[in-house]
N, C-alpha and C positions, 0 to 999 in steps of 0.2 A: 615186457610181455610182447609176444609176437603180434604183428599187425592183425592177422586173422583172429587172434584172441581178443584183441580190442574191438574188432568189428562184432564178434559174437557177444562179447560182454555188453556192448552198446545196445545190441538187439534185445538182450534179456532185460536190461534196465528199462527199455521202452515198454516191454511186456509188463514188467512190474509197475511202471508208471500208469499204464492203462488199467491195471487192476486197482491201483490206488484211486484213480478217478472213479471207477465203477463203485468201489467201496465207499468213497466219500458220498456218492449219490444215494447208495443203499443205506448208509448209516452215518449221517453227518456227525462230526465230533469224534468218531471212532477211528479216523484215519491213522492216528499215531499208534493204534493197537496193531495195525497191520505192518507198520513200518518200525523197525527197531530204532526208535528216536535217539536213544543214548549212543548209538554207534558212531554217529557222524563226528562228534567232538571227542568222545572218550577214547575210542580206539585209535583215532588219528592223532590225537594229542600225546597219548602215552606211548603208542607203539608204531606210529607212522603208517597205519593201515589206510590205504586209499578209501574214500567214501563208498564207492560202488562195491568194493570187495567187502567192506564192513557190513553193508546191508545184506549181501548174499550170505555171509558167514553167520549172521545172527537171526535173519528173518524166520526160518523155521522154528527156531528155539523160542523166540519171543512169541510167535503165534501159539505154540504149544503151551507156553506158560500162561497165556491169556485165554486159552480155550474154554475154561469154565465160565467166563462171562461173555465170550464173543462167538461161541460155536454157531449160532444161527446166522450171523453175518458172514462168517467164513464159509458156511455151507452154501450161501447164496452165490458166492464167487466160484464155486466148483464148476458150475455149468459153463461159465465164461472161460474158465481156464482149461477145462478138459473136454468140453463139448456136452451137449444135452443128452446124448445117448449114454455116455458114461455116467453122468449125473443121475439119470433115471434108474440105473442099476445099483446105486449105492443107497443103503438104508439112510433115512433122514438123519438119525443121530450120529452117523459115522461120516457124514459129508465134510464136516470141518476138518477132521483128521485126514480124510482122503485128499483134501486140498493141500495140506501141509506135506503129505507124502509125495504128491505130484510136484510140488515146488522143490522138495529135496531131490527127487529124481532128475529134474531139470538141471539143478545146480551140480549134481554129480556128473551128468552128461557134459556140461560146460567145463568142468574140471578135467575130464578125460580128453576133451577136444582141444582145450586151450591152455591148460596148466594153471588156471586161476586157482587159488587156494580153496580147498574143500572144508577145512577145519581151521580153527584159530591157530593151532600149532603149525599148520602149513604156511601161515602168514607171519611166522616168526613172533607170535604173541606167546609170552611165557607166563606160566601160572603165578610166578612171583609178582607179576604186574597187575593181577586181578584186583587187588585192593585199591590200587591207584586208579584203575579204570572205573571201578565201581564208584569211588569218591568223585571222580570227574563227571560221571553220569548223573550223580545226585545233584551236582551243581548246575546241570543243564536244565533250563526251564521247560524243555519239551516234555519232561515227565509230569509236569503240572496238568497237562491236558490229556494225559493217558487215561483211558477208562478204568484201568485197574491200578491201584496204588502200588508203587514199587519201592521197596527199601533196599538197603545194602545187601542183605542176605539174598533177596530175590535176584538182584543183578549178578551176584556171585554164582548163584545156582545156574542162571542162564549161561554165563561165561563158562562154567565148568562143563555144562552139557555140550556147548559148542566147541569145546577143546578137542 
């Protein structure tokens, strides 16, 4: 990856870290819901996807998958991520999805500027590896503290959506 790409990727990871800290304060115990916990070991171990890329590739899809139980917490983060003026114009029930869309737009922008992968297929992840990735994710203890239980089918669905 180009040096400028690494600098921009580092900056985005700092922004996401800030959001994680804010989220931890707003909803203790739900941090893993914002962070695609299974990405760190599973995608890296099976497909050699670097940790930061794995987070960016899966974050919007994991958030969408958990929207049914964490929409209020995601909605709280919209003001911090997009500004209070934007937040005020979004209907309350749509704020969680608005946050996910804003994160997706930011990741697309980073992809265009730096060439970081935008989808799993861009990171050389292949569908035939999904079952191995899902199995590795199920073996990761991070799923135990996730606010929404995840089974193999759930993980496969997230991977399919991120592909």
